[in-house]
MIVEXRO-279202 format. One record per residue (C-alpha): residue number from 1; residue in three letters; x, z, y negated. Coordinates in Angstrom, 1 decimal, padded with zeros to 4 digits, always signed. Each point is the difference from the previous one (the first is absolute). Layout:
BEGIN
rec pos NUM | code Ala | x X | z Z | y Y
...
REM end
This chain:
BEGIN
rec pos 1 | code Unk | x -030.6 | z -008.6 | y +012.0
rec pos 2 | code Unk | x +002.9 | z +001.5 | y -002.4
rec pos 3 | code Unk | x +003.1 | z +001.2 | y +001.7
rec pos 4 | code Unk | x +002.5 | z +002.0 | y -002.1
rec pos 5 | code Unk | x +003.6 | z +000.3 | y +001.0
rec pos 6 | code Unk | x +002.2 | z +002.7 | y -001.5
rec pos 7 | code Unk | x +003.8 | z +000.2 | y +000.3
rec pos 8 | code Unk | x +001.7 | z +003.4 | y +000.2
rec pos 9 | code Unk | x +003.4 | z -000.1 | y -002.0
rec pos 10 | code Unk | x +002.9 | z -000.6 | y +002.3
rec pos 11 | code Unk | x -002.2 | z -000.4 | y +003.3
rec pos 12 | code Unk | x +000.5 | z -003.8 | y +000.3
rec pos 13 | code Unk | x +002.6 | z -000.6 | y +002.5
rec pos 14 | code Unk | x +000.6 | z -003.4 | y -001.3
rec pos 15 | code Unk | x +000.7 | z +001.2 | y -003.3
rec pos 16 | code Unk | x +003.1 | z -001.5 | y -002.1
rec pos 17 | code Unk | x -000.2 | z +003.1 | y -002.2
rec pos 18 | code Unk | x +002.9 | z +002.2 | y +000.8
rec pos 19 | code Unk | x -000.5 | z +003.7 | y +000.2
rec pos 20 | code Unk | x +002.6 | z +002.1 | y -001.9
rec pos 21 | code Unk | x +001.0 | z +003.6 | y +000.0
rec pos 22 | code Unk | x +002.8 | z +002.2 | y -001.5
rec pos 23 | code Unk | x +002.3 | z -001.0 | y +002.5
rec pos 24 | code Unk | x -000.2 | z -003.9 | y -000.1
rec pos 25 | code Unk | x -000.9 | z -000.5 | y -003.7
rec pos 26 | code Unk | x +003.6 | z -000.6 | y -001.4
rec pos 27 | code Unk | x +000.7 | z -002.5 | y +003.0
rec pos 28 | code Unk | x -003.1 | z -002.0 | y -000.4
rec pos 29 | code Unk | x -000.5 | z +000.0 | y -003.7
rec pos 30 | code Unk | x +003.1 | z +000.9 | y -001.9
rec pos 31 | code Unk | x +002.4 | z -002.0 | y +002.5
rec pos 32 | code Unk | x -002.5 | z -002.6 | y +000.9
rec pos 33 | code Unk | x +001.3 | z -003.6 | y +000.5
rec pos 34 | code Unk | x -003.4 | z -001.6 | y -001.0
rec pos 35 | code Unk | x +000.3 | z -000.4 | y -003.9
rec pos 36 | code Unk | x -003.6 | z +001.7 | y -000.7
rec pos 37 | code Unk | x -001.4 | z +002.9 | y +001.6
rec pos 38 | code Unk | x -003.6 | z +001.3 | y -000.9
rec pos 39 | code Unk | x -000.5 | z +003.7 | y +000.9
rec pos 40 | code Unk | x -003.6 | z +001.6 | y +000.1
rec pos 41 | code Unk | x +000.0 | z +003.5 | y -000.4
rec pos 42 | code Unk | x -003.3 | z +001.1 | y +001.7
rec pos 43 | code Unk | x -001.7 | z +003.0 | y +001.5
rec pos 44 | code Unk | x -002.5 | z +000.0 | y +003.0
rec pos 45 | code Unk | x -002.5 | z +002.1 | y -002.1
rec pos 46 | code Unk | x +000.1 | z -002.4 | y -003.0
rec pos 47 | code Unk | x -003.1 | z -002.2 | y -000.3
rec pos 48 | code Unk | x +001.6 | z -002.5 | y -002.3
rec pos 49 | code Unk | x +002.8 | z -000.2 | y +002.4
rec pos 50 | code Unk | x -002.2 | z -001.0 | y +002.9
rec pos 51 | code Unk | x -001.5 | z -002.6 | y -002.3
rec pos 52 | code Unk | x +003.3 | z -001.4 | y -001.0
rec pos 53 | code Unk | x +001.4 | z -000.1 | y +003.6
rec pos 54 | code Unk | x -001.4 | z -003.4 | y +001.0
rec pos 55 | code Unk | x +001.4 | z -001.6 | y -003.1
rec pos 56 | code Unk | x +003.4 | z +001.2 | y +000.6
rec pos 57 | code Unk | x -000.2 | z -001.4 | y +003.4
rec pos 58 | code Unk | x -001.0 | z -003.3 | y -001.4
rec pos 59 | code Unk | x +002.9 | z +000.1 | y -002.3
rec pos 60 | code Unk | x +002.2 | z +000.5 | y +003.0
rec pos 61 | code Unk | x -001.4 | z -003.0 | y +001.6
rec pos 62 | code Unk | x +000.1 | z -002.2 | y -003.0
rec pos 63 | code Unk | x +003.6 | z +000.6 | y -001.2
rec pos 64 | code Unk | x +002.8 | z -000.4 | y +002.5
rec pos 65 | code Unk | x +002.6 | z +000.7 | y -002.3
rec pos 66 | code Unk | x -001.3 | z +003.5 | y -000.7
rec pos 67 | code Unk | x +000.4 | z +002.8 | y +002.2
rec pos 68 | code Unk | x -003.2 | z +002.2 | y -000.3
rec pos 69 | code Unk | x +000.0 | z +003.6 | y +000.8
rec pos 70 | code Unk | x -002.1 | z +003.0 | y -000.3
rec pos 71 | code Unk | x +000.7 | z +003.7 | y +000.0
rec pos 72 | code Unk | x -002.3 | z +002.8 | y +000.5
rec pos 73 | code Unk | x +001.0 | z +002.6 | y -002.9
rec pos 74 | code Unk | x -001.2 | z +003.1 | y +002.2
rec pos 75 | code Unk | x +002.7 | z -000.9 | y +002.7
rec pos 76 | code Unk | x +002.8 | z -001.2 | y -002.3
rec pos 77 | code Unk | x +000.2 | z +002.9 | y -002.5
rec pos 78 | code Unk | x +003.7 | z -000.8 | y -001.0
rec pos 79 | code Unk | x -000.6 | z -003.6 | y -000.9
rec pos 80 | code Unk | x -003.3 | z +001.0 | y -001.7
rec pos 81 | code Unk | x +001.8 | z +002.5 | y -002.1
rec pos 82 | code Unk | x +003.1 | z -002.3 | y -000.7
rec pos 83 | code Unk | x -002.3 | z -002.7 | y -001.6
rec pos 84 | code Unk | x -002.3 | z +002.5 | y -001.9
rec pos 85 | code Unk | x -003.1 | z -001.3 | y +002.0
rec pos 86 | code Unk | x -002.8 | z +002.2 | y -001.6
rec pos 87 | code Unk | x -003.0 | z -002.3 | y +000.8
rec pos 88 | code Unk | x -000.9 | z -002.3 | y +003.0
rec pos 89 | code Unk | x -000.3 | z -002.7 | y +000.5
rec pos 90 | code Unk | x +003.4 | z -001.0 | y -001.9
rec pos 91 | code Unk | x +001.6 | z -003.3 | y +000.8
rec pos 92 | code Unk | x +003.6 | z -000.6 | y -000.9
rec pos 93 | code Unk | x +002.0 | z -003.1 | y +000.2
rec pos 94 | code Unk | x +003.6 | z -000.1 | y +000.6
rec pos 95 | code Unk | x +002.7 | z -002.8 | y -000.4
rec pos 96 | code Unk | x +003.6 | z +000.5 | y +001.2
rec pos 97 | code Unk | x -000.8 | z +003.8 | y +000.2
rec pos 98 | code Unk | x -001.2 | z +000.3 | y -003.4
rec pos 99 | code Unk | x -003.6 | z +000.8 | y -001.3
rec pos 100 | code Unk | x -001.4 | z -003.1 | y -001.7
rec pos 101 | code Unk | x -003.7 | z +000.9 | y -000.1
rec pos 102 | code Unk | x -002.2 | z +003.2 | y +000.4
rec pos 103 | code Unk | x -004.0 | z -000.1 | y +000.0
rec pos 104 | code Unk | x -002.0 | z +003.1 | y +000.4
rec pos 105 | code Unk | x -003.5 | z +000.0 | y +001.3
rec pos 106 | code Unk | x -002.1 | z -002.6 | y +002.1
rec pos 107 | code Unk | x +001.4 | z -003.5 | y -000.5
rec pos 108 | code Unk | x -001.7 | z -003.3 | y +000.1
rec pos 109 | code Unk | x +001.5 | z -002.7 | y +002.4
rec pos 110 | code Unk | x +000.9 | z -001.9 | y -003.2
rec pos 111 | code Unk | x +002.0 | z +003.0 | y -001.3
rec pos 112 | code Unk | x +001.8 | z +000.4 | y +003.2
rec pos 113 | code Unk | x +001.0 | z -003.7 | y +000.1
rec pos 114 | code Unk | x +001.2 | z +000.0 | y -003.6
rec pos 115 | code Unk | x +002.1 | z +003.0 | y +000.8
rec pos 116 | code Unk | x +001.9 | z -001.9 | y +002.7
rec pos 117 | code Unk | x +000.3 | z -003.3 | y -001.8
REM end
């Protein structure tokens, strides 16, 4: 008997991934005390975003020195516009408040790892 389990993005109460919005983005990303912040720009209607969600969770578990965040582009229009997000998923890595890396589209776990190393 095969049993499949599906995770809906953001529904895991034990998640290490921090949900961002227009109000807390600056504090949690630009002014973060952690040296590296990964931000996943996603949408609930986006199929590739749903596929990438478990990988983002795994990165959060794997790298203690990385703050891993996600931001729903439909709920954060100001931040989405400020960073020119035109496609989802888009992953940005910040270091000391500065953008260090940007990748657009579905990423492999290896690519996500390399972004934060």
